[in-house]
C-alpha positions in Angstrom: 0.0 0.0 0.0 1.2 3.5 -0.8 2.3 5.4 2.3 0.3 8.5 3.2 2.2 11.7 3.1 1.5 14.2 5.9 0.7 17.9 5.5 4.2 19.0 6.6 5.5 17.9 3.2 5.0 21.6 2.3 3.3 22.0 -1.0 3.7 25.4 -2.7 4.3 28.6 -0.9 1.6 31.2 -1.0 4.0 33.5 -2.9 4.8 30.9 -5.5 1.0 30.1 -5.8 0.2 33.8 -6.5 2.9 33.9 -9.2 1.6 30.8 -10.9 -2.0 32.2 -10.7 -0.8 35.3 -12.6 1.1 33.2 -15.1 -1.6 30.5 -15.9 -4.7 32.5 -15.0 -7.7 31.4 -12.9 -8.6 27.7 -12.9 -11.9 28.3 -14.6 -13.6 26.6 -17.5 -14.6 28.7 -20.6 -17.8 30.5 -19.6 -20.6 32.0 -21.6 -19.7 35.5 -22.6 -21.0 38.0 -20.1 -23.7 40.3 -21.5 -22.2 43.5 -22.7 -24.0 46.8 -22.5 -24.7 46.7 -26.3 -26.2 43.2 -26.0 -28.4 44.3 -23.1 -29.4 47.3 -25.1 -30.3 45.1 -28.1 -32.5 42.9 -25.9 -34.2 46.0 -24.4 -35.0 47.5 -27.9 -36.7 44.2 -28.8 -39.3 44.9 -26.1 -42.8 45.6 -27.6 -43.3 48.8 -25.6 -40.2 50.5 -27.0 -41.0 49.3 -30.5 -44.4 50.9 -30.2 -42.8 54.2 -29.1 -40.4 54.1 -32.0 -43.3 53.4 -34.4 -45.3 56.3 -33.0 -42.3 58.6 -33.3 -41.9 57.7 -37.0 -45.6 58.4 -37.6 -45.2 61.8 -36.1 -42.2 62.5 -38.3 -44.4 61.5 -41.3 -47.0 63.9 -40.1 -44.4 66.6 -39.8 -44.7 66.9 -36.0 -40.9 66.9 -35.3 -41.2 68.0 -31.7 -43.6 65.2 -30.8 -41.4 62.7 -32.6 -38.3 63.8 -30.8 -40.2 63.7 -27.5 -41.1 60.1 -28.0 -37.6 59.2 -29.1 -36.4 60.9 -25.9 -38.7 58.7 -24.0 -37.2 55.7 -25.8 -33.7 56.8 -24.8 -34.8 57.4 -21.2 -36.5 54.0 -21.0 -33.5 52.4 -22.5 -31.2 54.0 -19.9 -33.4 52.9 -17.0 -33.5 49.4 -18.3 -29.8 49.3 -18.9 -29.1 50.5 -15.3 -31.5 47.8 -13.9 -30.1 45.0 -16.1 -26.5 45.8 -15.5 -27.2 46.0 -11.8 -28.8 42.5 -12.0 -25.8 41.3 -14.0 -23.4 42.5 -11.3 -25.5 40.8 -8.6 -25.5 37.5 -10.5 -21.7 37.9 -11.1 -21.2 38.3 -7.3 -23.3 35.2 -6.7 -21.3 33.2 -9.2 -18.1 34.2 -7.3 -19.7 32.9 -4.1 -20.5 29.6 -5.8 -16.9 29.0 -6.9 -15.9 25.4 -6.2 -13.5 24.9 -3.3 -10.4 22.8 -2.9 -8.3 21.6 0.0 -4.7 22.4 -0.8 -1.4 22.1 1.1 0.5 25.4 1.1 3.4 26.4 3.3 3.0 23.0 5.1 -0.6 23.7 6.1 -3.9 22.4 4.8 -6.3 25.2 3.8 -9.4 25.7 1.7 -9.2 27.9 -1.3 -11.6 28.7 -4.1 -11.3 26.3 -7.0 -10.4 29.1 -9.3 -7.2 29.8 -7.2 -5.8 26.3 -7.7 -2.5 26.4 -9.8 -0.2 23.9 -11.4 2.1 22.4 -8.8 -0.5 22.6 -6.0 -0.9 19.6 -3.7 -4.7 18.9 -3.4 -6.2 16.6 -0.7 -9.0 14.5 -2.0 -11.8 12.7 0.0 -15.0 10.9 -0.8 -17.6 13.3 -2.3 -15.1 15.9 -3.6 -15.3 17.2 -7.1 -11.7 17.2 -8.4 -10.8 20.8 -9.2 -8.0 20.2 -11.8 -6.1 17.5 -13.8 -3.6 16.1 -11.4 -1.2 13.1 -10.8 -1.8 11.1 -7.6 1.2 11.0 -5.3 -0.6 9.0 -2.6 -3.9 7.1 -2.5 -6.0 5.0 -0.2 -8.7 2.9 -1.9 -9.4 5.8 -4.2 -12.0 5.5 -6.9 -13.5 8.2 -9.1 -16.5 8.6 -11.4 -15.3 10.0 -14.7 -18.6 9.6 -16.5 -18.7 13.3 -17.3 -15.6 12.8 -19.5 -16.0 9.2 -20.7 -19.7 8.4 -20.5 -18.9 5.2 -18.5 -20.8 5.2 -15.3 -18.7 2.5 -13.5 -16.1 4.1 -11.1 -12.5 3.5 -11.9 -9.7 2.6 -9.5 -6.7 4.8 -9.1 -3.1 3.9 -8.4 -0.6 6.5 -7.0 2.7 7.3 -8.7 4.7 8.4 -5.7 7.3 10.4 -7.6 8.9 11.3 -10.9 7.4 12.4 -14.2 4.2 10.9 -15.4 3.1 11.1 -19.1 -0.3 12.7 -19.9 -3.1 10.1 -20.2 -6.7 10.3 -21.3 -9.5 9.5 -18.7 -11.0 6.0 -18.4 -9.5 2.7 -17.3 -8.4 1.3 -13.9 -5.2 1.8 -12.0 -4.1 5.0 -13.7 -2.3 7.7 -11.6 -4.3 10.6 -13.2 -7.4 12.3 -11.7 -9.3 14.7 -13.8 -11.1 18.0 -13.3 -14.8 17.5 -13.0 -14.5 13.9 -11.9 -16.1 12.8 -8.6 -14.3 11.0 -5.8 -16.7 8.2 -4.9 -14.4 6.2 -2.5 -11.2 6.6 -0.6 -8.7 9.4 -0.1 -5.8 10.8 -2.1 -3.1 13.4 -2.4 -2.5 14.7 -5.9 -0.1 17.1 -7.6 -1.9 19.5 -10.0 -0.6 19.5 -13.6 -3.3 21.3 -15.7 -5.9 23.9 -14.8 -8.7 25.8 -16.6 -9.0 25.4 -20.3 -5.9 23.1 -20.3 -7.8 20.3 -18.5 -9.6 17.5 -20.3 -13.0 19.0 -19.4 -11.9 22.4 -20.6 -12.4 21.2 -24.2 -16.1 20.8 -23.6 -16.5 23.6 -21.0 -17.7 26.1 -23.6 -20.6 23.8 -24.6 -21.5 23.1 -21.0 -21.6 26.8 -20.2 -24.0 27.6 -23.0 -26.7 25.2 -21.8 -29.9 27.2 -21.1 -31.7 26.8 -17.8 -35.3 25.6 -18.0 -37.8 28.5 -17.2 -39.3 28.3 -13.8 -43.0 28.0 -13.1 -43.2 31.7 -12.3 -41.4 32.7 -15.5 -43.8 30.5 -17.5 -46.9 32.0 -15.8 -45.5 35.5 -16.5 -45.0 34.8 -20.2 -48.5 33.4 -20.4 -49.9 36.6 -18.9 -47.9 38.9 -21.2 -48.9 36.8 -24.3 -52.6 36.9 -23.3 -52.5 40.7 -22.8 -50.6 41.2 -26.0 -53.1 39.2 -28.1 -56.1 41.1 -26.6 -54.2 44.4 -26.9 -53.3 43.9 -30.5 -56.8 42.8 -31.5 -58.4 45.8 -29.8 -55.7 48.2 -31.2 -56.4 47.0 -34.8 -60.2 47.5 -34.2 -59.7 51.0 -32.7 -57.4 52.0 -35.6 -60.0 50.9 -38.2 -62.9 52.5 -36.2 -61.0 55.8 -35.9 -60.1 55.9 -39.5 -63.7 55.2 -40.6 -65.4 57.6 -38.2 -63.0 60.5 -38.3 -61.4 59.9 -41.7 -57.8 60.0 -40.3 -55.8 56.9 -41.1 -52.5 57.9 -39.4 -54.5 59.3 -36.5 -56.2 55.9 -36.2 -52.8 54.1 -36.2 -51.6 56.4 -33.5 -54.8 55.8 -31.5 -54.2 52.0 -31.9 -50.6 52.3 -30.8 -51.7 54.3 -27.8 -54.2 51.6 -26.8 -51.6 48.8 -27.4 -49.1 50.6 -25.2 -51.7 51.1 -22.5 -52.6 47.4 -22.4 -49.2 45.8 -22.6 -48.0 44.8 -19.1 -44.3 44.7 -20.1 -43.4 45.3 -16.5 -44.1 41.7 -15.6 -40.8 40.2 -16.9 -38.9 43.2 -15.5 -40.5 42.6 -12.1 -39.6 38.9 -12.2 -36.0 39.6 -13.2 -35.3 42.3 -10.6 -37.1 40.4 -7.8 -35.3 37.1 -8.4 -31.8 38.8 -8.7 -32.3 41.1 -5.7 -34.0 38.2 -3.8 -30.9 36.0 -4.3 -28.7 38.9 -3.2 -30.8 39.5 0.0 -30.7 35.8 0.8 -27.0 35.7 0.2 -26.5 38.4 2.8 -27.8 35.8 5.3 -25.0 33.5 4.1 -27.3 31.4 2.1 -26.3 30.9 -1.6 -29.2 30.5 -4.1 -28.0 28.2 -6.9 -31.4 28.0 -8.6 -33.9 30.9 -8.9 -36.8 28.5 -8.6 -35.8 28.0 -4.9 -36.8 31.6 -4.2 -40.3 30.9 -5.5 -40.6 27.6 -3.6 -39.4 28.9 -0.3 -42.8 30.6 0.3 -44.6 27.2 -0.1 -42.3 24.9 1.9 -44.4 22.8 4.3 -41.8 20.3 5.6 -38.1 20.7 6.5 -36.2 17.4 6.6 -32.8 17.9 8.3 -30.0 15.6 9.2 -28.6 15.8 12.7 -24.8 15.8 12.7 -23.3 19.1 11.7 -26.7 20.7 10.9 -28.6 20.6 14.2 -25.3 19.9 16.1 -21.9 21.5 16.0 -20.1 18.6 14.3 -17.5 19.0 17.1 -17.5 15.5 18.7 -16.2 14.8 22.2 -15.9 11.5 24.0 -18.6 11.7 26.7 -18.5 8.1 28.0 -16.6 4.8 27.8 -18.2 1.5 28.7 -16.1 -1.6 29.4 -18.2 -4.5 30.8 -20.2 -3.1 33.7 -17.8 -0.2 34.3 -18.5 3.2 32.9 -16.3 6.3 32.6 -18.0 9.7 32.2 -16.2 12.8 31.0 -18.6 15.0 33.0 -17.5 13.5 36.3 -13.8 12.9 35.4 -12.7 16.5 35.0 -9.0 16.5 34.1 -8.2 13.3 36.0 -6.1 10.7 34.1 -8.1 7.9 32.4 -8.3 4.8 34.5 -6.3 1.8 33.3 -9.4 -0.3 32.7 -10.4 2.0 29.8 -7.0 2.3 28.1 -7.5 -0.6 25.8 -10.9 0.6 24.3 -9.3 4.1 23.7 -6.1 2.6 22.3 -7.9 0.4 19.7 -10.4 3.2 18.8 -7.4 5.3 17.8 -5.8 2.4 15.9 -9.0 1.9 14.0 -8.8 5.6 12.9 -6.6 7.7 10.6 -3.3 9.0 11.9 -4.2 12.5 10.8 -8.0 12.4 11.0 -10.5 14.8 9.6 -13.5 12.8 10.9 -14.8 14.6 14.1 -15.2 11.3 15.9 -11.7 10.2 15.2 -10.4 13.6 16.3 -12.4 13.2 19.5 -10.4 10.0 20.3 -7.1 11.8 19.9 -8.3 14.7 21.9 -9.3 12.4 24.8 -5.9 10.7 24.6 -4.0 14.0 24.7 -6.1 15.4 27.6 -6.6 12.3 29.8 -3.5 10.0 29.2 -0.3 10.7 31.0 3.0 10.9 29.1 3.8 7.3 30.2 0.3 6.0 29.1 0.7 7.5 25.6 2.7 4.5 24.6 -0.8 3.1 23.8 -0.8 5.5 20.7 2.0 3.4 19.0 3.5 6.1 16.7 6.0 3.6 15.4 3.5 1.1 14.1 2.9 0.8 10.3 -0.6 0.5 8.7 -0.4 -2.6 6.6 -4.0 -3.0 5.4 -7.4 -1.4 5.8 -11.0 -2.7 5.5 -13.4 0.1 4.6 -16.8 0.7 5.9 -19.5 -0.8 3.6 -23.3 -0.7 3.3 -23.3 -4.4 4.2 -21.1 -4.1 7.3 -21.0 -0.8 9.2 -17.6 -1.4 10.6 -14.0 -0.7 9.5 -10.7 -2.3 10.5 -7.0 -1.4 10.3 -4.3 -4.0 10.3 -1.1 -2.7 11.9 2.5 -4.1 11.9 4.5 -3.6 15.1 8.3 -3.4 14.8 8.5 -5.5 18.0 6.4 -8.4 17.0 5.7 -10.4 13.8 2.0 -11.0 14.4 -0.1 -8.2 12.9 -2.6 -6.4 15.2 -6.1 -5.6 14.0 -8.3 -2.8 15.4 -12.0 -2.4 14.5 -14.7 0.2 15.2 -18.2 0.7 14.0 -21.8 0.3 15.0 -22.1 -1.9 18.1 -24.2 -4.4 16.3 -21.7 -4.8 13.5 -18.7 -5.0 15.8 -20.5 -7.6 18.0 -21.2 -9.5 14.8 -17.5 -9.5 13.9 -16.7 -10.9 17.4 -19.2 -13.8 17.0 -20.6 -13.2 20.5 -23.2 -15.4 22.2 -26.8 -14.0 22.2 -26.7 -13.1 25.9 -23.6 -10.9 25.5 -25.1 -9.3 22.3 -28.3 -8.5 24.3 -26.2 -6.9 27.1 -24.3 -4.8 24.6 -27.5 -3.7 23.0 -28.9 -2.7 26.4 -25.8 -0.7 27.3 -25.9 0.9 23.8 -29.5 2.0 24.2 -28.7 3.4 27.7 -25.9 5.6 26.3 -28.0 6.6 23.3 -30.8 7.7 25.5 -28.5 10.4 26.7 -28.1 11.7 23.2 -24.8 10.0 22.6 -23.5 8.4 19.4 -22.3 5.0 20.3 -19.5 3.0 18.7 -18.2 -0.5 19.4 -14.5 -1.2 19.5 -12.7 -4.6 19.1 -9.2 -5.9 18.7 -8.0 -8.9 16.7 -5.0 -10.6 15.3 -3.7 -12.7 12.4 -2.0 -15.8 13.5 0.3 -17.4 10.9 0.1 -14.6 8.3 3.1 -14.6 6.1 4.7 -11.4 4.8 3.6 -10.7 1.2 0.6 -13.0 1.4 -2.8 -11.8 0.5 -4.9 -10.4 3.3 -8.3 -12.1 4.1 -10.9 -10.8 1.7 -13.4 -9.7 4.3 -13.4 -8.6 8.0 -15.4 -11.6 9.0 -12.4 -13.8 8.2 -10.5 -12.2 11.1 -10.7 -13.1 14.8 -11.9 -10.3 17.1 -12.4 -9.7 20.8 -15.0 -7.1 21.9 -13.4 -4.4 24.1 -16.2 -2.0 24.9 -18.3 1.0 23.8 -17.5 4.6 23.2 -20.2 7.3 23.6 -19.6 10.5 21.7 -21.5 13.8 22.1 -22.1 16.4 19.4 -23.5 19.6 21.1 -26.6 21.2 19.7 -25.9 24.4 17.8 -27.0 27.5 19.9 -29.5 28.8 17.3 -31.2 25.5 16.5 -34.0 25.5 19.1 -35.1 29.0 18.2 -34.9 28.2 14.5 -37.0 25.1 14.9 -39.6 27.1 16.9 -39.7 29.7 14.1 -40.3 27.0 11.5 -43.1 25.4 13.5 -44.7 28.8 14.2 -44.7 29.4 10.4 -46.6 26.2 9.8 -43.5 24.2 8.6 -43.0 20.7 10.0 -39.4 20.0 11.0 -38.4 16.3 10.6 -35.0 14.9 11.6 -33.5 12.0 9.5 -30.4 10.5 10.8 -28.4 7.3 10.8 -28.1 7.3 14.6 -30.0 5.2 17.0 -33.6 6.0 17.8 -32.8 6.9 21.4 -30.1 9.2 20.3 -32.2 10.7 17.6 -35.2 11.3 20.0 -32.9 12.9 22.6 -31.4 15.4 20.2 -34.8 16.0 18.6 -36.3 16.8 22.0 -33.4 19.2 22.8 -34.0 21.0 19.4 -37.8 21.3 20.0 -38.8 18.8 17.2 -42.0 17.0 17.9 -41.2 13.5 19.3 -44.7 12.3 20.1 -44.8 10.0 17.1 -41.6 8.3 18.2 -38.9 7.3 15.8 -39.4 5.3 12.6 -36.4 3.0 12.1 -34.8 2.2 8.8 -35.6 -1.5 9.1 -39.3 -0.6 9.4 -39.1 1.7 6.4 -37.6 -1.1 4.3 -40.5 -3.3 5.2 -43.2 -0.7 4.4 -45.0 -0.3 1.1 -45.1 3.1 -0.5 -48.7 3.6 0.6 -48.0 2.5 4.2 -44.8 4.7 4.3 -46.9 7.7 3.1 -49.2 7.2 6.1 -46.3 6.9 8.6 -44.4 9.9 7.4 -47.5 12.1 8.1 -47.4 11.2 11.9 -43.6 10.9 12.4 -41.0 13.6 12.7 -38.0 11.5 13.8 -36.4 8.9 11.5 -33.4 6.9 12.8 -31.0 4.3 11.4 -31.9 5.5 7.9 -29.9 4.8 4.7 -29.5 7.3 1.9 -32.0 5.3 -0.3 -34.5 5.5 2.5 -34.0 9.3 2.8 -35.0 9.5 -0.9 -38.1 7.3 -0.2 -39.1 9.6 2.7 -38.9 12.7 0.5 -41.0 11.0 -2.2 -43.6 9.8 0.3 -44.0 13.3 1.7 -44.3 14.8 -1.8 -46.9 12.2 -2.7 -49.1 13.7 0.0 -48.8 17.2 -1.3 -46.0 18.4 0.9 -43.4 20.8 -0.4 -40.1 19.4 1.0 -36.9 21.2 1.9 -34.1 18.7 2.6 -30.6 19.3 4.1 -27.6 17.2 3.3 -23.8 17.2 2.9 -22.6 13.9 1.5 -22.4 12.2 -1.8 -25.2 9.8 -0.8 -27.4 12.8 0.1 -27.4 13.9 -3.5 -30.5 11.8 -4.6 -32.6 13.1 -1.8 -31.3 16.7 -2.3 -32.2 16.6 -5.9 -35.6 14.9 -5.3 -36.6 17.5 -2.7 -38.4 20.7 -3.8 -35.6 22.7 -2.0 -32.3 20.9 -1.6 -30.2 22.6 1.1 -26.5 21.7 1.1 -23.8 22.5 3.7 -21.3 25.0 2.3 -18.4 24.5 4.7 -18.4 20.8 5.3 -20.6 19.6 2.4 -19.2 17.7 -0.6 -19.2 19.3 -4.0 -21.7 16.9 -5.4 -24.1 17.7 -2.6 -23.7 21.4 -3.3 -24.3 20.8 -7.0 -27.4 18.8 -6.4 -28.9 21.4 -4.0 -30.7 24.6 -4.8 -29.6 26.4 -1.6 -26.2 26.3 0.1 -25.7 27.3 3.7 -22.2 28.9 3.5 -21.7 28.7 7.3 -23.5 25.4 7.8 -25.9 27.4 10.1 -29.3 25.8 10.5 -30.6 29.1 11.9 -30.1 30.5 8.4 -32.9 28.3 7.0 -35.9 30.0 8.7 -34.3 33.4 7.8 -34.2 32.3 4.2 -37.8 31.2 4.4 -38.7 34.6 5.9 -37.0 36.4 3.0 -38.6 34.0 0.5 -42.1 34.8 1.9 -41.3 38.5 1.8 -40.2 38.2 -1.8 -43.3 36.2 -2.6 -45.6 38.8 -1.0 -43.9 41.8 -2.6 -43.8 40.1 -6.0 -47.6 39.6 -5.9 -48.1 43.2 -4.7 -46.1 44.4 -7.6 -48.0 42.3 -10.1 -51.3 43.4 -8.6 -50.3 47.0 -8.9 -49.3 46.6 -12.5 -52.6 45.0 -13.4 -54.6 47.6 -11.5 -52.8 50.6 -13.0 -53.2 49.4 -16.6 -57.0 49.2 -16.2 -57.6 53.0 -16.1 -54.9 53.7 -18.7 -56.4 51.2 -21.2 -60.0 52.2 -20.4 -59.3 55.9 -20.7 -57.5 55.3 -24.0 -60.5 53.5 -25.4 -63.6 55.2 -24.0 -63.1 58.6 -25.6 -63.0 56.9 -29.0 -66.2 55.0 -28.3 -68.1 58.0 -27.1 -66.8 60.6 -29.6 -64.9 62.6 -27.0 -61.5 64.3 -27.4 -58.7 61.9 -26.9 -57.3 61.9 -23.4 -54.1 60.0 -24.1 -51.5 60.0 -26.8 -48.3 57.9 -27.0 -46.3 60.6 -25.2 -48.7 60.4 -22.2 -48.5 56.6 -22.0 -44.7 56.8 -22.2 -44.6 59.2 -19.3 -46.9 56.9 -17.2 -44.7 53.9 -18.0 -41.6 55.8 -16.7 -43.4 56.0 -13.4 -44.8 52.4 -13.4 -41.6 50.5 -14.2 -39.4 51.8 -11.3 -42.3 51.7 -8.9 -43.3 48.1 -9.5 -39.7 46.7 -9.7 -37.8 48.8 -7.2 -40.3 50.2 -4.7 -42.3 47.0 -4.2 -39.1 44.9 -4.0 -37.8 47.1 -1.2 -41.1 46.9 0.7 -40.6 45.5 4.3 -42.1 42.2 5.2 -45.6 41.8 6.6 -45.9 41.5 10.3 -47.3 38.0 10.2 -44.9 36.7 7.6 -43.7 33.9 9.9 -47.0 33.4 11.8 -49.1 32.1 9.0 -49.3 28.8 7.0 -47.2 28.4 3.8 -48.8 29.6 0.6 -50.5 26.7 -1.2 -48.2 25.0 -3.7 -49.2 25.3 -7.3 -51.3 28.4 -6.7 -51.4 30.8 -9.7 -49.3 33.9 -10.0 -52.3 36.1 -9.1 -54.9 34.2 -7.0 -58.6 34.8 -7.8 -59.1 37.3 -4.9 -56.0 39.2 -5.7 -56.9 39.3 -9.4 -60.4 40.5 -8.8 -59.2 43.0 -6.2 -56.8 44.5 -8.8 -59.5 44.8 -11.4 -61.8 46.5 -8.9 -59.1 48.9 -8.0 -58.4 49.8 -11.6 -62.1 50.1 -12.4 -62.6 52.5 -9.4 -59.8 54.7 -10.6 -61.0 54.5 -14.2 -64.5 55.5 -13.3 -63.4 58.4 -11.1 -61.0 59.8 -13.6 -63.3 59.2 -16.6 -66.2 60.9 -14.7 -64.0 63.8 -13.8 -62.9 64.2 -17.5 -66.5 64.1 -18.8 -67.6 66.6 -16.1 -64.8 69.0 -17.1 -65.8 68.9 -20.7 -69.5 69.2 -20.0 -68.7 72.3 -17.9 -67.2 74.0 -20.9 -63.5 73.4 -20.0 -61.4 73.6 -23.1 -60.0 70.2 -24.3 -56.4 70.9 -23.3 -57.3 72.1 -19.8 -59.6 69.1 -19.3 -56.8 66.7 -20.5 -54.3 68.4 -18.2 -56.5 68.2 -15.1 -57.5 64.6 -15.8 -53.9 63.6 -16.4 -52.8 65.2 -13.1 -55.6 63.4 -11.3 -54.6 60.1 -12.9 -51.0 60.5 -11.8 -52.2 61.3 -8.2 -54.5 58.2 -8.4 -51.6 56.1 -9.4 -49.7 57.3 -6.3 -52.9 56.3 -4.4 -52.6 52.8 -5.9 -49.0 52.5 -4.9 -49.8 53.5 -1.3 -52.8 51.3 -1.0 -51.0 48.2 -2.5 -48.0 48.5 -0.2 -49.7 46.5 2.4 -52.9 44.5 2.2 -53.5 44.7 6.0 -52.4 47.9 7.4 -54.5 51.0 7.6 -53.3 54.1 5.7 -51.4 55.8 8.5 -49.7 52.5 9.5 -48.8 51.9 5.9 -47.2 55.3 5.5 -45.1 54.7 8.6 -43.6 51.6 7.0 -40.0 52.4 6.0 -39.3 52.4 2.3 -36.7 54.9 1.1 -37.2 53.9 -2.5 -40.9 54.9 -2.3 -40.2 58.4 -1.2 -37.4 58.8 -3.8 -39.8 57.7 -6.6 -42.6 60.0 -5.3 -40.2 62.9 -5.3 -39.0 62.2 -8.8 -42.6 61.8 -10.1 -43.6 65.1 -8.6 -40.6 66.8 -10.0 -41.2 65.4 -13.5 -44.9 66.3 -13.5 -44.1 69.8 -12.3 -41.5 70.1 -15.1 -44.1 69.0 -17.7 -46.7 71.5 -16.5 -44.3 74.4 -16.0 -42.0 74.2 -19.1 -43.8 75.5 -22.1 -41.9 73.3 -24.5 -42.9 70.1 -22.7 -46.4 71.4 -22.0 -46.9 71.9 -25.8 -45.6 68.4 -26.5 -48.1 66.9 -24.1 -50.9 69.3 -25.4 -51.5 70.5 -21.9 -52.6 73.9 -20.7 -51.7 75.7 -17.4 -54.1 74.8 -14.7 -56.0 77.4 -12.7 -55.9 77.1 -8.9 -59.4 75.7 -8.9 -58.6 73.1 -11.5 -55.5 72.0 -9.6 -57.5 71.7 -6.4 -60.2 69.6 -8.2 -57.5 67.3 -9.6 -56.0 66.9 -6.1 -59.4 66.2 -4.6 -60.1 63.5 -7.2 -56.7 61.8 -6.3 -57.6 62.0 -2.6 -61.0 60.6 -3.4 -59.4 57.7 -5.3 -57.2 57.0 -2.2 -60.3 57.0 0.0 -62.2 54.6 -2.3 -59.2 52.3 -2.5 -58.8 52.2 1.3 -62.5 51.7 1.7 -62.5 48.7 -0.7 -59.5 47.3 1.2 -61.4 47.5 4.5 -64.5 45.8 3.1 -62.8 43.1 1.0 -61.7 39.7 2.2 -57.9 39.5 2.4 -56.4 38.0 -0.8 -54.6 34.7 -0.9 -51.0 35.1 0.3 -50.7 32.3 2.9 -52.1 28.8 2.9 -55.3 29.7 4.6 -55.6 33.3 3.4 
């Protein structure tokens, strides 16, 4: 077996690594070209609203109205500028999130192991590989222990391949595929064992770099919300175009003005097209991901933001998620004697317990990363005297190892002592497996089971320890094929404790308060699982469902059990996946945490896969839609809180857009039907759109969360973008404003007011009513004064800008002429303000009488 180098072999220095990074560039695959300003501008110009403005401007040029044409083209440039600012801001946010999601690598530099971003790996680096790691670069193995990798991404062959180390010297480049090669390749997955490799190629020079460009250009599937948004826009566009064509024909026939009819049709089409919907979705998703990232939660898939508001069950593992993943030895059991860390203090470990600690260490790695194995060493350092540390055997050589397997949850190390020819074997694992290796009589097995359950009831993780030997083994001869071929003696039990994270109990309470069930799925014993669950505040009334029971249940029976059970113990990865599927079959929206390779199926199957960022494997992070960068369980309810806030504000913004388009479209159409002077022309619609776009995308996105956001049931999964109540409420709001402004306009004309003055007063009243719609839609619960007290800096900035723009249009003769306005008298201005205030009163009255729209599950 290849000897295992230690970290003090050095690796590159940080200075040399920095030089190589400058020389070779970042270790990145070819990426899709970042959208330039010109590309974004081309995409914005393809928007129907801007195309309609350009068409109207060209018609005004044909008519000889240069000033009107230039005004519309100025609106095109202004809209283009606003869109560019918003899109480039979104691009910067997504670029920052891509930086956060850079793969990580464990490298040896200056003699120390440290985590670096995968893009910082350089040729010559020593990288440490373990099960579950995604290999960051093409490298030559310098040491390996039972290492196998999945190179299917490169070869299409799904069977893992064995790796053999080349301890030193040059190694020729080799293609992927085939067993016992010393090369490991970027993008391949370590499925078994450990290794130490020297990086040879990075970035585009790797094998996967040749296909990286194609991979980077794969388009993501549109989310459910994106599909619904596109359906809405298409529906409005079809209706708008049909009505616009009809209006253009009617205008041309009745008034004999073909170009005027086309302009009227364009005006109506502009008024009906809710082009804000895609903008809202883009801004909300990008800013939502940024806000969630500030809670140290990385959003890998935008669909997770949509789903967060509907999560009904959170399935979590125990170790490292609910607990600190900082194991300590809490108890040792040898026969009837028990040692407890709580009562021992700093006193030396009694002699009776030396053997169980000695062989627990011998069954572990010399330089362990496993928290349990580190705990054994910590106990030896703190509770063994200098003389007793001879039990650690630093001069022994590891001759062979038997790995843990799904069939036998125990591992063994075979050691060769310089002082004796007979090899020594140390085994550790689940007490049942170790007892099975020792071939104990039933009575002793029953006693070990009783002791195990007593320790587990204290919330301890329990391992069995055994020692064995190999009589008559000849040097160079093959080792026995399986551990059962060895002779073992049972030594005792080790009870390890992993303290609960400080924020867990509060986080679980927040989830339960928000109507989210919290279930714990662990490989530990039922007693241990129930003890930890009780500490965390998870409901334990249903007891613990064991993996053996799950294996015996049909899908239907399992579906019934998961509805009453919140604790699952001794569960295998395949059974995790079955639990997730059973919950989903009963209409639950499942969030699932995980960190290992074997967690990937359940993470991918869950509606929201949540991976650990610090200790999780790369494959788990790739399968997940959220990554907890600090492995902090308390971040999950905070992400749910933000998800619900985003969901609420998104629907508020959509409802506002729908409501505000009703009076604009209605007041564009009604004067044509009743033979009245036109109230709107394209320039008016363009002005109103300049107000609507920033309001719905910026102001509503910045709106604070509702007071009950974490005190209500989750929103029903599969509910439409705008529920029936919210849709009807928006239409009623729009009709109220339309009726009020239309009545005001007719009243002004019937009172003998000239057309330009009536248009001016009605337009001012409409802008004021739109402000009333903004204020009323900010919150669907709060009364007016409470709503105004809710902090939203973006709102007041937008109101100030709107007031300034309207004042400029009314005061500057050039703009006033373009809008075909007339200076208002004091009485007309007061009438317009009164109509806007009346609109606010009507909207607040409707809100007080109406049933609250559907945001939560029962709302």
